[in-house]
C-alpha positions as CSV (number, residue, x, y, z in Angstrom):
1,M,-26.5,9.9,12.2
2,Y,-26.2,11.7,15.5
3,T,-23.6,14.2,16.6
4,P,-23.4,14.6,20.4
5,T,-21.8,17.7,21.9
6,L,-20.1,18.5,25.1
7,G,-22.8,19.3,27.6
8,G,-22.6,22.7,29.3
9,A,-20.2,24.1,26.7
10,V,-22.4,24.6,23.7
11,G,-24.2,27.9,23.2
12,K,-22.8,29.4,26.4
13,T,-20.3,32.2,26.8
14,F,-17.4,32.5,29.3
15,P,-14.8,35.1,30.1
16,L,-11.6,34.1,28.4
17,L,-9.6,33.7,31.6
18,K,-12.3,31.6,33.3
19,L,-12.5,29.4,30.2
20,L,-9.0,27.9,30.6
21,P,-10.2,24.8,32.7
22,Q,-12.9,23.9,30.2
23,F,-10.5,24.4,27.3
24,T,-7.9,22.2,29.0
25,M,-10.5,19.5,29.6
26,A,-11.6,19.7,25.9
27,I,-8.0,19.2,24.7
28,G,-7.6,16.3,27.1
29,L,-10.8,14.7,25.7
30,I,-9.5,15.0,22.2
31,L,-6.1,13.5,23.1
32,S,-7.8,10.6,24.9
33,V,-10.3,9.9,22.2
34,A,-8.1,10.1,19.1
35,P,-5.5,7.4,20.1
36,A,-8.2,5.1,21.4
37,T,-9.7,4.8,17.9
38,A,-6.6,3.3,16.5
39,S,-5.6,1.1,19.5
40,G,-4.7,-2.4,18.3
41,S,-4.8,-1.4,14.7
42,P,-1.6,0.6,13.9
43,L,-1.3,2.0,10.4
44,P,1.5,0.3,8.4
45,E,4.7,2.2,7.9
46,A,4.9,4.3,4.7
47,P,6.5,2.3,2.0
48,P,9.9,3.4,0.8
49,R,10.4,4.8,-2.6
50,I,10.6,2.2,-5.4
51,S,14.2,1.8,-6.6
52,L,14.7,0.3,-10.1
53,T,17.4,-2.2,-9.2
54,P,19.0,-3.8,-12.3
55,I,18.7,-7.6,-12.8
56,P,21.9,-9.3,-11.6
57,K,24.2,-10.9,-14.2
58,L,22.9,-14.3,-15.3
59,P,25.1,-17.3,-14.7
60,E,26.4,-19.4,-17.6
61,V,24.0,-22.2,-16.6
62,L,20.6,-21.0,-15.7
63,S,18.3,-23.5,-13.9
64,L,14.5,-23.4,-14.0
65,A,14.3,-22.5,-10.3
66,H,16.7,-19.5,-10.8
67,A,14.7,-18.3,-13.8
68,L,11.5,-18.5,-11.8
69,D,13.0,-16.6,-8.9
70,L,14.3,-13.8,-11.1
71,S,11.0,-13.4,-13.0
72,L,8.9,-13.3,-9.8
73,R,11.2,-10.8,-8.0
74,H,11.8,-8.4,-10.9
75,N,8.5,-8.5,-12.7
76,P,7.2,-4.8,-12.8
77,D,3.5,-5.8,-12.8
78,L,4.0,-8.0,-9.7
79,N,5.8,-5.1,-7.9
80,A,2.9,-2.7,-8.8
81,D,0.4,-5.3,-7.4
82,A,2.4,-5.6,-4.2
83,W,2.3,-1.8,-3.6
84,E,-1.5,-1.8,-4.4
85,I,-2.0,-4.5,-1.8
86,R,-0.2,-2.4,0.8
87,A,-2.3,0.6,-0.1
88,R,-5.5,-1.3,0.3
89,E,-4.4,-2.8,3.6
90,A,-3.8,0.8,4.9
91,R,-7.3,1.8,3.6
92,A,-8.8,-1.3,5.4
93,V,-7.2,-0.2,8.7
94,R,-8.4,3.4,8.2
95,A,-11.9,2.3,7.4
96,G,-12.3,0.7,10.8
97,L,-11.3,3.9,12.8
98,L,-13.8,6.2,14.4
99,P,-14.2,9.7,12.9
100,N,-12.0,12.3,14.5
101,P,-13.7,14.6,17.1
102,R,-14.1,18.3,16.3
103,L,-13.3,21.3,18.6
104,R,-14.8,24.7,17.7
105,I,-14.0,27.9,19.5
106,A,-15.7,31.3,18.8
107,L,-14.2,34.5,20.4
108,E,-16.4,37.6,20.8
109,D,-16.2,41.1,22.3
110,F,-12.5,41.7,22.2
111,G,-10.2,44.3,20.6
112,G,-12.6,47.2,21.0
113,S,-12.4,50.3,23.0
114,G,-13.0,51.1,26.7
115,E,-13.9,48.1,28.7
116,H,-13.9,45.9,25.6
117,R,-10.3,46.7,25.0
118,G,-8.0,43.6,25.0
119,Y,-9.3,40.2,26.1
120,N,-10.4,40.9,29.7
121,V,-14.2,40.8,29.0
122,A,-13.9,38.6,25.9
123,E,-16.5,35.9,25.6
124,T,-15.7,32.5,24.1
125,T,-18.0,29.8,22.9
126,L,-16.5,26.3,23.0
127,M,-18.0,23.2,21.3
128,L,-16.6,19.7,21.2
129,S,-18.4,17.2,19.0
130,Q,-18.0,13.5,18.1
131,L,-19.7,11.9,15.1
132,I,-21.4,8.6,16.0
133,E,-22.2,6.5,12.9
134,L,-25.4,4.4,13.2
135,G,-26.8,1.5,11.1
136,G,-23.5,-0.4,11.1
137,K,-21.9,2.0,8.6
138,R,-18.4,1.6,10.0
139,L,-18.7,-2.2,10.0
140,K,-19.9,-2.1,6.4
141,R,-17.1,0.3,5.4
142,R,-14.6,-2.0,7.0
143,R,-15.9,-5.1,5.3
144,L,-15.9,-3.3,1.9
145,A,-12.3,-2.3,2.4
146,A,-11.3,-5.8,3.5
147,S,-13.0,-7.2,0.4
148,E,-11.1,-4.8,-1.9
149,R,-7.9,-5.9,-0.1
150,D,-8.7,-9.6,-0.6
151,L,-9.5,-8.9,-4.3
152,A,-6.1,-7.3,-4.7
153,L,-4.5,-10.4,-3.1
154,W,-6.3,-12.7,-5.5
155,D,-5.2,-10.6,-8.5
156,Y,-1.6,-10.7,-7.2
157,E,-1.7,-14.5,-6.8
158,S,-3.3,-14.9,-10.2
159,R,-0.5,-12.8,-11.8
160,R,2.2,-14.8,-10.0
161,V,0.8,-18.0,-11.5
162,Q,0.7,-16.4,-14.9
163,V,4.2,-15.1,-14.7
164,A,5.5,-18.5,-13.5
165,M,3.7,-20.3,-16.3
166,T,5.1,-17.9,-18.9
167,T,8.6,-18.3,-17.5
168,Q,8.3,-22.1,-17.5
169,Q,7.1,-22.1,-21.1
170,A,9.9,-19.8,-22.2
171,F,12.5,-21.9,-20.3
172,V,11.2,-25.1,-22.1
173,D,11.3,-23.3,-25.5
174,V,14.9,-22.1,-24.9
175,L,15.9,-25.6,-23.7
176,A,14.3,-27.2,-26.8
177,A,16.1,-24.7,-29.0
178,Q,19.4,-25.5,-27.4
179,V,18.8,-29.2,-27.9
180,H,18.0,-28.6,-31.6
181,L,21.1,-26.5,-31.9
182,Q,23.3,-29.2,-30.4
183,L,21.7,-31.8,-32.8
184,A,22.3,-29.5,-35.8
185,Q,25.9,-29.0,-34.7
186,K,26.5,-32.8,-34.4
187,M,24.8,-33.3,-37.8
188,L,27.1,-30.7,-39.3
189,Q,30.2,-32.3,-37.7
190,L,29.1,-35.7,-39.1
191,A,28.5,-34.3,-42.5
192,E,31.9,-32.7,-42.5
193,R,33.5,-36.0,-41.5
194,L,31.7,-37.9,-44.2
195,H,32.7,-35.3,-46.7
196,G,36.3,-35.7,-45.7
197,I,36.1,-39.5,-46.0
198,V,34.5,-39.3,-49.5
199,D,36.9,-36.6,-50.6
200,A,39.9,-38.8,-49.5
201,R,38.6,-41.8,-51.3
202,V,38.0,-39.8,-54.5
203,R,41.5,-38.5,-54.4
204,A,42.9,-42.0,-53.8
205,G,41.2,-43.2,-57.0
């Protein structure tokens, strides 16, 4: 790991008024380096706050497709996984960026008495440094972050399949219970009809 510095500015002292050109140059270097590290890889926008929207009123006839849509859109675990994916995507983008440059300024010989009064003879040391990572550390960090993002995607898809299967099984169970209820109601109606016929014959003698 090597940290290069701005040549001609480290370890040297300059009068404050004469330092303005170098100071302006250093600020310009920082402004030109920082945006270049993120060019082509903008960070995603900050996600809005999660709002707990109530589930809409269910229709009288609920189809399997509608049940699956409701369960996948309003499942809290799936919502949490979706936010986790966005967070890991942001970390993956940040992992590929270069470290921020650093600017250090040291001011000496000011605020005294006599000729050292004020800032006329003040001496300033200026240092601009940029960390350069060796050994493919940035590439490895970016690959690790991408792997963590992909793992979160797989977890999300796995949970989606699990939620869909659970919803389908619950839908089939409810449908079977409705069929059993309809059969029981028909059997009850048939039994009541037979009871009425038998009762009428008994009364007729």
